[in-house]
N, C-alpha and C positions, 0 to 999 in steps of 0.2 A: 883567763876567755882566752875560745875558739872562736876557731870562723872554717869550714868545710865545703869547699867551691867543687862544683860537678858540672863538665859539659857537657852538652848531649855528641852523639858522632855527627849530627850534621853541621855544629855550631851554631841553630837556631837559639838554646837553648840554656840556659842556665842555673843552675838552681845554688844555691846559699842559707847553710845554714849553721847561726850565730848560736854561742855559751854566754852570755854577757857577764856573767858572774862567774863561769869557773868550776860550778855547781855537776859536771856532766849534764845537765841535763838545757834540752832546744829548747832557749827564747828567743827565735824568729825567723822566721824560716824569706827567705828572697826569692821571687822566680822570676828571669827574662829573657822573655822572649821575642824573638824577630820574628815578625809573619812574612808571609809569603810575597804579599804586596809591598815589603818594605818598613812597613809601620814596626812598633813595637809597645807591650807588652810588658808591663812591672807591677808585679802582683806581692805588697806585703803585708806579712800576715803578723800580731805578737802573740804570742804562747804563754795563758797559763799551764796551773801545779797542776799534772794531768799530760800535757800536750794543749788542753783545751781552750778554743781560737777566746780571744780576748780582742781582739778589734783587726779588718781589714782594708788596706789602702788598694787602687785599684787605678796602675797611673796608662793612660792609652796616648804616644804618641802618633803625628800622621808622619808616612816615609818622606813628608821634605819639613817636619820641624815646628811648622806653623799651630797645628788645630794640638792640644794636651786635653787633656779628659781627664779630670781625677775621681775618684769614685773613695768616700770613705764609709763602713762598716762600722762605726765606735760600740758596738756589743759584741759583736764578733756573727753575728745569726740575723738571723731576717731579710728584709728589704733593707736597700741602701740609704743611709741617711745623712748622707749631704755630696750634692754632685758641683763639681768645678769642670767650669767650659773656660776656656784659654787661646783665641783664638786671632791671631796675627795677619792683616793684611797689607801687602805691599800697593800703596797707591802708585797713580801712575804719577807723579812729583818729585816721584822720591821718598815722601816721609812711610813711616809706617802708622799703623794705628792696628793696639792690641787691647782685645775688650775680653776680662773676666767676668762671669760669673755663677756665682752661686747661688743652689737653687736647693732647699729642702725637698723630705720625700715625699711631701706630697705633689712636688712642683712649685711651690711659692719661691720667692726671692728671698732669700738672706741678705746677701750684697751683689754690687757691680762697680765692677772699676772699668773706664777709660783710658789709656795711655799714648797720647798720640807724639811721638818725635816726628821732629820737621828732618827735613831731606837729609839735611849738614849735617843734622846730629848734635846741635847747641842748644837747642830749645824744647822742652819734651814737658809737655799738660797731662796733670793727670786728675782724673774725674769721680769721684766718686759717691754712691749712695752706697752708706756703713748701714744705715736699715736698713734697707730691704722696702723702703716706705712709698717709694715711684719719685724721689728727688732727690739732684744735687745738691749733699749736706759737706760736704769738704770737695776740696780744687789746690791742686801746688803745682804751682807752672816755678820753671827751673829753666834760666837764659845763661849761658856760656859768650862769657863777651872776648872782644876781641881780643886782651891782654891777657885773659887765660884765667881772670876774675869768672866767679860765678854769681849768680843774686837770682835764690828763692822764695817767690812769696807765697803762701800758706792762709787758705780761708774755710771757717768753718760758719755753718749758714743753717738757718733757723728752715722751717715747712712753711714760715712766704718766702724764703731764702734772701732774706735780709740777713747780713754781714753779723756772726755772734763772736768774731775775733780772727785776727790777721798777725800773723807773724812776718818778717821779712828777713831772711835770712845771708847774708853775704863773705864770698871765704876769698880770700884772694888768691891771687894764683899760685904761691907760693907754697898754700895751703897753712902758712903760720898764721895767720888773722883770722879767726870768726865773729865778728857782729849782727847779733839778737834785737829786732827793738819788736815788742809786740804792744798790741794793741787787746787789749784782753776784752775788752766789755764791744767792741765793734763801732767806736765813739767815732775814731777816727782820728783821737790820739792816741797817739803811740807811748805809752806810760813808764815802758819801760825798757831799757837798751843794755845789753851787755859788749865785752866784747872779752874773746878768749886767743891768747899768744900763747905760742907753742915755744918755749925758749932751746935757746942754742942746748941746754944737756938733757934736753927733752921733755923734760915738766911744763906746766901747760901755767898761769896767769889768769884767773875771771875778774874782770871791775866791771860795775853795775849800778844802774841809780834809778828809783822811781821816780815818776815829774806827775804833776800833777794836770790840771786840763789849760794852766794857762806855761806850762813848760818850765815850768818852778818845780826846782829836785826835791822832792822831801825827806827822800833815801838813799843812801848807797851801801853798795854792799861789795 
């Protein structure tokens, strides 16, 4: 494979051409431009036989790095097929809120997500509408405890916002032990539990068990 990089005289434009398979034909081009206001525009094009554009991606980043807009053209021509806006807001209390919205070519919502991080960085909450239907169907909350261990609670919900499944993942401070509890039906009963331990030789050992509604073990794995 080969890569050719060219930089403009003013240093604001960098063009990269890649021959990924070494057959002498350019497979991808990438152009990075720094605008006068400090924002950046990155354009990536994948090329097919004869240099025909197969798809395009344009990423625009604001000068403060807090707003990123990505546009995808899946077919290489015509209108933009999907647009993602990724906006991070620094709140007065020191926390941050990152909102990601994906829209289709007709401007309808494909999916959305909001990630909130506490001022101390110890708590992160993610809320997602993964289907674009206008309701939060997936949430994740991760908390870093005082001893360095972490606990992540993940929930999936239906259109009525009832929990359909829940997973609690706990990781020890040294990262050597991970425990997963799963409620696969949203009934409030954690019917599967597994523990993964990293051994001193680098190998891992995972043990798990299924329980019924009375918490009696019905299967070990």
